[in-house]
C-alpha positions as CSV (number, residue, x, y, z in Angstrom):
1,M,0.0,0.0,0.0
2,S,0.9,3.7,-0.4
3,S,3.1,5.8,1.8
4,L,-0.1,7.3,3.1
5,G,-0.6,4.2,5.1
6,S,-3.2,1.6,5.6
7,K,-4.5,3.3,8.8
8,C,-5.5,6.2,6.7
9,I,-6.5,4.6,3.5
10,L,-8.7,1.8,4.7
11,P,-11.3,3.9,6.7
12,R,-11.6,6.3,3.7
13,Q,-11.9,3.3,1.3
14,K,-14.7,1.9,3.4
15,L,-16.5,5.3,3.4
16,Q,-16.0,5.7,-0.3
17,L,-17.6,2.4,-1.1
18,A,-20.5,2.8,1.3
19,R,-21.4,6.1,0.0
20,F,-21.1,5.0,-3.6
21,A,-23.4,2.0,-2.9
22,L,-25.9,4.2,-1.2
23,M,-26.1,6.8,-4.0
24,E,-26.2,4.1,-6.6
25,K,-29.1,2.5,-4.9
26,L,-30.9,5.7,-4.8
27,G,-30.3,6.1,-8.5
28,K,-28.1,9.3,-8.2
29,M,-25.0,8.1,-10.0
30,Q,-26.4,8.4,-13.6
31,F,-24.7,10.5,-16.3
32,D,-26.3,13.8,-17.2
33,P,-24.4,15.9,-19.7
34,R,-25.8,19.1,-18.1
35,N,-23.4,18.4,-15.1
36,F,-20.4,18.8,-17.2
37,E,-18.9,22.1,-18.7
38,V,-16.9,22.1,-22.0
39,T,-14.5,25.0,-21.8
40,R,-12.7,26.1,-25.0
41,I,-9.5,28.0,-25.0
42,S,-6.9,29.0,-27.7
43,V,-3.1,29.1,-27.0
44,T,-0.7,30.8,-29.3
45,I,2.4,28.5,-29.3
46,P,5.7,30.2,-30.3
47,N,7.5,28.3,-33.1
48,L,4.5,26.1,-33.8
49,E,4.7,25.0,-37.4
50,P,1.6,26.0,-39.5
51,I,0.8,22.3,-40.1
52,F,0.0,22.1,-36.3
53,N,-2.3,25.2,-36.4
54,N,-5.7,24.4,-34.8
55,Y,-4.3,21.2,-33.3
56,C,-6.9,20.1,-30.7
57,I,-6.1,18.8,-27.2
58,V,-9.0,17.7,-25.0
59,H,-7.8,18.0,-21.4
60,I,-9.5,16.1,-18.6
61,S,-8.3,15.4,-15.0
62,D,-9.2,14.1,-11.6
63,I,-11.6,11.3,-12.6
64,H,-11.5,9.7,-9.1
65,L,-13.5,6.9,-10.4
66,G,-15.9,5.4,-7.7
67,Q,-16.5,8.6,-5.8
68,W,-19.0,11.0,-7.4
69,L,-17.8,10.1,-11.0
70,S,-19.4,6.7,-11.4
71,P,-18.8,4.3,-14.5
72,S,-22.0,5.6,-16.0
73,R,-20.6,9.2,-15.9
74,L,-17.2,8.2,-17.2
75,D,-18.9,6.7,-20.2
76,G,-20.8,9.7,-20.8
77,V,-17.7,11.9,-20.5
78,V,-15.7,9.8,-23.0
79,G,-18.7,10.2,-25.4
80,I,-18.4,13.9,-25.0
81,V,-14.6,13.8,-25.5
82,N,-14.8,11.7,-28.6
83,G,-17.4,14.1,-30.0
84,L,-14.9,16.9,-29.8
85,K,-12.6,15.0,-32.3
86,P,-9.4,15.6,-30.4
87,D,-5.9,15.1,-31.9
88,V,-4.6,14.3,-28.4
89,V,-6.5,13.5,-25.1
90,A,-4.5,14.7,-22.2
91,I,-5.2,13.3,-18.6
92,T,-3.5,14.9,-15.7
93,G,-3.7,12.4,-13.0
94,D,-5.9,11.1,-10.1
95,F,-7.6,8.3,-11.9
96,V,-8.6,6.8,-8.4
97,S,-9.4,7.9,-4.8
98,F,-9.2,5.3,-2.0
99,A,-10.7,2.2,-3.7
100,F,-9.8,0.8,-7.1
101,D,-10.3,-2.9,-7.5
102,P,-14.2,-2.6,-7.7
103,F,-13.9,-0.1,-10.4
104,A,-10.7,-1.2,-12.3
105,N,-12.5,-2.9,-15.2
106,D,-14.9,0.0,-15.5
107,L,-12.0,2.3,-15.8
108,V,-10.6,0.3,-18.5
109,L,-13.8,-0.1,-20.3
110,G,-14.4,3.5,-20.3
111,L,-11.1,4.9,-21.1
112,R,-10.1,2.4,-23.9
113,R,-13.1,4.0,-25.8
114,L,-11.2,7.3,-26.2
115,K,-10.5,7.8,-29.9
116,P,-8.1,10.7,-30.5
117,N,-6.3,11.0,-33.9
118,D,-2.9,10.6,-32.4
119,A,-2.8,9.4,-28.8
120,T,-4.1,9.5,-25.2
121,L,-1.4,10.7,-22.9
122,A,-1.3,10.8,-19.1
123,V,0.6,11.3,-16.0
124,L,-0.2,10.0,-12.6
125,G,-1.5,12.1,-9.6
126,N,-0.9,11.8,-5.8
127,H,-4.0,9.5,-5.2
128,D,-2.8,7.1,-7.8
129,H,0.4,6.8,-6.0
130,W,-1.1,6.6,-2.5
131,L,-3.3,3.8,-3.5
132,D,-1.2,1.6,-5.8
133,A,0.8,3.3,-8.8
134,A,1.8,0.1,-10.2
135,K,-1.7,-1.3,-10.3
136,V,-3.0,2.0,-12.0
137,R,-0.1,1.8,-14.6
138,T,-1.2,-1.8,-15.5
139,H,-4.8,-0.7,-16.2
140,L,-3.7,2.3,-18.2
141,Q,-1.7,0.1,-20.4
142,R,-4.8,-2.0,-21.0
143,C,-6.6,1.1,-22.1
144,G,-3.8,1.8,-24.7
145,I,-3.0,5.0,-22.7
146,I,0.6,6.3,-23.0
147,E,1.9,7.5,-19.5
148,L,4.5,10.2,-19.6
149,R,6.4,9.0,-16.6
150,N,9.2,11.8,-16.7
151,D,9.1,11.2,-20.3
152,V,8.4,12.7,-23.8
153,Y,6.0,11.8,-26.7
154,T,6.4,13.5,-30.0
155,V,3.9,14.1,-32.7
156,R,5.3,14.4,-36.2
157,R,3.6,16.0,-39.2
158,E,5.9,15.9,-42.2
159,N,9.1,17.4,-41.0
160,A,7.4,19.3,-38.1
161,M,7.5,18.2,-34.5
162,L,5.2,18.9,-31.4
163,H,6.4,17.5,-28.1
164,F,4.3,16.4,-25.1
165,A,6.3,15.9,-21.9
166,G,5.1,14.7,-18.6
167,V,6.4,14.7,-15.0
168,D,5.4,12.1,-12.5
169,D,3.7,13.2,-9.3
170,V,5.2,16.2,-7.5
171,T,3.4,15.6,-4.1
172,V,5.1,12.2,-3.6
173,K,8.3,13.6,-5.0
174,E,8.5,11.3,-8.2
175,D,8.9,14.3,-10.5
176,R,12.2,14.3,-12.5
177,L,12.2,17.3,-14.8
178,D,16.0,16.9,-15.4
179,Q,15.2,13.6,-17.0
180,V,12.4,15.1,-19.1
181,L,14.7,18.0,-20.4
182,T,17.5,15.4,-21.2
183,K,15.1,13.5,-23.4
184,L,13.4,16.5,-25.0
185,P,14.6,17.3,-28.4
186,A,16.0,20.8,-29.0
187,V,13.8,21.5,-31.9
188,G,9.9,21.8,-31.7
189,P,7.6,23.4,-29.2
190,A,6.8,21.5,-26.0
191,I,3.7,21.1,-23.8
192,L,4.0,19.8,-20.2
193,L,1.6,17.6,-18.4
194,V,1.9,17.7,-14.6
195,H,-0.7,16.9,-12.0
196,E,0.1,19.8,-9.7
197,P,-0.4,23.3,-11.2
198,D,2.0,25.2,-8.9
199,F,4.9,23.3,-10.5
200,A,4.6,26.0,-13.2
201,D,7.0,28.1,-11.2
202,V,9.6,25.4,-11.9
203,S,8.7,24.4,-15.3
204,S,8.3,28.0,-16.6
205,A,11.8,28.9,-15.4
206,T,13.3,26.5,-17.8
207,G,12.0,28.3,-20.8
208,R,11.4,25.2,-22.7
209,F,7.6,24.9,-22.4
210,A,4.9,26.9,-24.1
211,L,2.0,25.5,-22.2
212,Q,1.5,23.5,-18.9
213,L,-1.8,21.4,-18.3
214,S,-2.6,20.4,-14.8
215,G,-5.5,19.4,-12.5
216,H,-5.2,18.5,-8.7
217,S,-7.2,21.3,-7.3
218,H,-10.6,20.4,-8.5
219,G,-10.9,24.1,-9.1
220,G,-11.4,24.4,-5.2
221,Q,-14.9,22.8,-5.7
222,I,-16.3,25.8,-4.0
223,V,-15.7,29.2,-5.9
224,L,-16.9,32.3,-4.2
225,P,-17.6,35.5,-6.1
226,I,-14.7,38.0,-6.1
227,I,-12.8,35.7,-3.6
228,G,-12.6,32.7,-5.8
229,P,-11.8,29.2,-4.2
230,P,-11.4,29.8,-0.4
231,F,-9.9,26.1,-0.1
232,R,-6.6,25.6,-1.7
233,G,-4.5,22.5,-1.1
234,S,-0.8,21.8,-1.5
235,Y,0.7,22.7,-4.8
236,C,-2.5,24.3,-6.0
237,K,-2.4,27.6,-4.0
238,K,-1.2,29.9,-6.8
239,Y,-2.8,28.6,-9.8
240,P,-6.1,26.7,-8.7
241,L,-8.3,27.0,-11.7
242,G,-8.4,28.4,-15.2
243,R,-5.8,30.1,-17.2
244,Y,-2.7,31.9,-16.1
245,Q,0.6,33.2,-17.6
246,V,3.7,32.3,-15.8
247,G,6.7,33.9,-17.4
248,N,6.6,33.0,-21.1
249,M,4.5,29.9,-20.4
250,A,0.8,29.6,-20.4
251,V,-0.9,27.5,-17.7
252,Y,-4.2,25.9,-17.6
253,T,-5.6,24.3,-14.4
254,N,-8.6,22.0,-15.3
255,R,-11.4,21.8,-12.6
256,G,-11.5,17.9,-12.8
257,L,-14.3,15.5,-13.5
258,G,-14.7,13.9,-10.1
259,A,-14.7,14.7,-6.5
260,N,-12.7,13.4,-3.6
261,T,-13.9,13.5,0.1
262,F,-16.7,16.1,-0.4
263,W,-19.2,15.5,-3.2
264,L,-20.0,19.1,-3.4
265,R,-19.4,21.8,-6.1
266,I,-20.5,25.4,-6.0
267,N,-19.8,27.6,-9.1
268,C,-17.3,25.0,-10.1
269,A,-18.8,22.4,-12.6
270,P,-16.7,19.4,-13.6
271,E,-14.8,20.4,-16.7
272,I,-13.7,19.1,-20.1
273,T,-11.3,21.5,-21.7
274,V,-10.7,21.9,-25.3
275,V,-7.3,23.5,-26.1
276,T,-6.7,24.7,-29.6
277,L,-3.2,25.5,-30.5
278,K,-2.5,28.4,-32.7
279,A,0.6,29.1,-34.8
280,T,2.0,32.7,-34.7
281,E,1.3,34.6,-37.9
């Protein structure tokens, strides 16, 4: 089990499973597309070759399958994502919460239906590590998902390249940006996937990434007018939701699909982000 320890995990696991069973019995775990918001943004990427202009990334995060996000809701989300016709699907961690085995096959059946033109890319989050990173990785492989574990994936169009990099989870100190930079070709713009958004202060300082995509915060789940999210966890205090500019790098923090301990959102709907890349004129 994870470094969080069985004394912490097991009671939360029992609570998660009991609540899920109750809500399912009450018929409150069915997919409703009105619960999910599709957010569209355009990001100008310096040195992006014209052949990649309008390249479409659909970004989702924080599935936490078996909490508020049921298998039925996951299937519905996958249908929405496929309908957006992405070139790449980017998933920025926390596939699980505190229980995985009862939902493992549902995760595979749902995510293997993703149909991007190029690839589905992912990094793990802190919950994936706390529960069982090896087990999560095995099931992602069954889905055909490419995990960017301190690694780089390159999309090629003729002679042009677009790089997607990913660092492993920051909270559990598995991130190795040095390894990523060593593997990253010198030519071609790069986009970084990392679960924790506040890592942007580190990644932007390298000057190598045009865009960072993150999750982790759930957008705060409760967003107050003017104040914003009053509750901000570790590594999501500075960039908890939406779009930011950190140095020369754009950052987008997705609000996530699921919920963790508290199944409550106020002014903070679950989010599917459509990121359209734009070449400079």
